[in-house]
C-alpha positions, -999 to +999 in steps of 0.1 A: +271-355-604+255-321-610+271-295-631+264-257-634+265-239-667+271-202-672+248-187-699+259-152-712+244-130-739+208-132-726+182-106-737+170-084-709+136-099-715+146-135-711+130-151-680+140-181-659+111-200-675+125-191-710+159-203-701+146-236-686+126-242-717+156-237-740+178-261-720+152-287-708+155-310-739+192-318-730+185-333-695+172-330-660+175-294-648+177-289-610+181-251-609+178-220-632+188-185-622+188-153-643+210-126-626+191-093-620+203-059-610+193-054-574+185-017-579+165-019-611+153-055-611+164-057-648+183-087-661+221-084-661+223-104-693+235-137-679+223-166-659+230-202-647+215-236-655+223-266-633+219-301-646+216-332-624+241-350-646+274-336-660+271-355-693+238-338-700+254-304-692+282-311-716+257-320-743+239-287-737+271-268-740+279-285-773+244-279-787+236-244-774+268-224-773+265-199-802+227-206-807+201-178-806+176-172-779+152-142-779+173-126-807+206-129-789+235-152-794+242-174-763+276-181-748+273-213-728+302-228-708+309-246-675+304-222-646+335-213-626+336-209-588+332-174-577+363-158-563+361-146-528+357-108-523+381-088-503 
């Protein structure tokens, strides 16, 4: 079953391709998304990586949380469902 990861602490210059490259060695990735500000188009400093398999995602969390990418320390955890807005 697929599992989505939250990746915080991204550099403003980190692209979806960079993120995919950093996470690809831990399993099959089905989706990568870097959040961008809708007004400026600049990265908001976080993104999401979805793995096809939950065990692969757990391995990525164990190996990449606290590691450095593009000069920034990553915070990697299981993504939580978004709360509904009022």
